[in-house]
C-alpha positions as CSV (number, residue, x, y, z in Angstrom):
1,M,4.8,-4.8,-18.1
2,S,5.7,-5.1,-14.4
3,A,6.7,-1.8,-11.8
4,T,10.1,-2.7,-13.1
5,E,9.2,-2.4,-16.6
6,L,7.4,0.9,-15.7
7,R,10.6,2.2,-14.4
8,I,9.5,2.6,-10.8
9,D,11.9,1.4,-7.9
10,S,10.3,-0.6,-4.8
11,D,11.5,2.7,-2.5
12,E,8.9,4.8,-4.2
13,I,6.5,2.8,-3.8
14,A,6.8,2.4,-0.1
15,R,7.7,6.3,0.2
16,T,4.3,7.1,-1.6
17,I,2.8,4.1,0.4
18,L,4.0,6.1,3.6
19,T,3.2,9.4,2.9
20,L,-0.4,8.7,1.9
21,C,-1.3,6.8,4.7
22,A,0.8,9.5,6.8
23,E,-1.7,12.1,4.7
24,R,-4.7,10.3,5.9
25,G,-4.2,9.8,9.1
26,P,-4.3,7.0,11.9
27,D,-8.8,6.7,11.8
28,K,-8.1,6.7,8.0
29,T,-7.2,4.1,5.6
30,V,-5.8,4.2,1.6
31,C,-7.0,1.7,-1.1
32,P,-3.3,0.3,-2.5
33,S,-5.1,1.6,-6.2
34,E,-4.9,5.1,-4.7
35,V,-1.2,4.6,-4.2
36,A,-0.8,3.0,-7.6
37,R,-2.3,5.7,-9.2
38,A,-0.7,8.5,-7.6
39,I,2.7,7.3,-8.6
40,A,1.5,5.8,-12.7
41,G,-1.2,8.0,-13.2
42,S,-5.1,7.5,-14.5
43,D,-3.6,5.0,-17.4
44,E,-5.6,1.9,-15.3
45,K,-3.1,-0.5,-17.6
46,R,-0.5,1.1,-16.0
47,W,-1.2,1.4,-12.7
48,R,-3.2,-1.7,-12.5
49,R,0.9,-3.3,-13.4
50,L,2.0,-1.4,-10.0
51,M,-0.6,-3.9,-8.1
52,P,1.5,-6.9,-7.0
53,T,4.5,-4.7,-5.8
54,I,2.5,-2.6,-3.8
55,R,1.0,-5.9,-2.3
56,H,4.3,-6.8,-1.7
57,Q,5.5,-3.3,-0.3
58,S,2.8,-3.2,2.3
59,I,3.4,-6.5,3.2
60,R,6.9,-5.2,4.2
61,L,5.9,-2.3,5.7
62,A,3.8,-3.9,7.9
63,D,6.4,-6.5,8.8
64,K,8.5,-3.4,10.2
65,A,5.8,-1.9,12.0
66,R,5.6,1.2,9.5
67,I,1.9,0.6,8.6
68,V,-0.7,-1.7,9.3
69,I,-3.0,-3.6,6.8
70,R,-6.5,-3.9,7.2
71,R,-9.3,-5.9,5.7
72,K,-13.3,-5.9,6.4
73,G,-11.8,-3.0,9.3
74,R,-9.6,-5.4,10.8
75,V,-5.6,-5.8,11.4
76,V,-4.9,-8.4,9.8
77,D,-1.8,-10.9,9.7
78,P,0.6,-9.5,6.5
79,H,1.4,-12.9,5.5
80,A,-2.3,-14.9,6.2
81,F,-4.6,-12.1,4.2
82,K,-6.9,-12.6,1.2
83,G,-8.4,-10.2,-0.8
84,I,-9.7,-6.6,-0.3
85,Y,-7.0,-5.0,1.9
86,R,-6.7,-1.2,3.1
87,L,-3.5,0.3,4.8
88,A,-3.0,2.8,7.5
89,I,-0.5,3.8,10.1
90,P,-0.4,2.2,13.1
91,A,-3.2,3.7,15.7
92,P,-0.9,5.5,18.6
93,D,-1.7,3.4,21.3
94,A,-1.1,0.2,19.6
């Protein structure tokens, strides 16, 4: 079952990413699984299905400079990162 089958639209995912990142502030990051759990609840089978869509929306938001994607504490190219990543709002001076 995908995000579509869970009846969760991409706009809701994008809004949740932006909200959680803004609440955390520019010096902190958000784990993509936090976004998934905020939307789908604590049932791991449900929230794990959202992870590919969250990654896609994260890349889209990073392309628009709405968020940054971090890996090992560094901002990464949204189209060239692999593995575990975190989300954040851009630093005010960026």
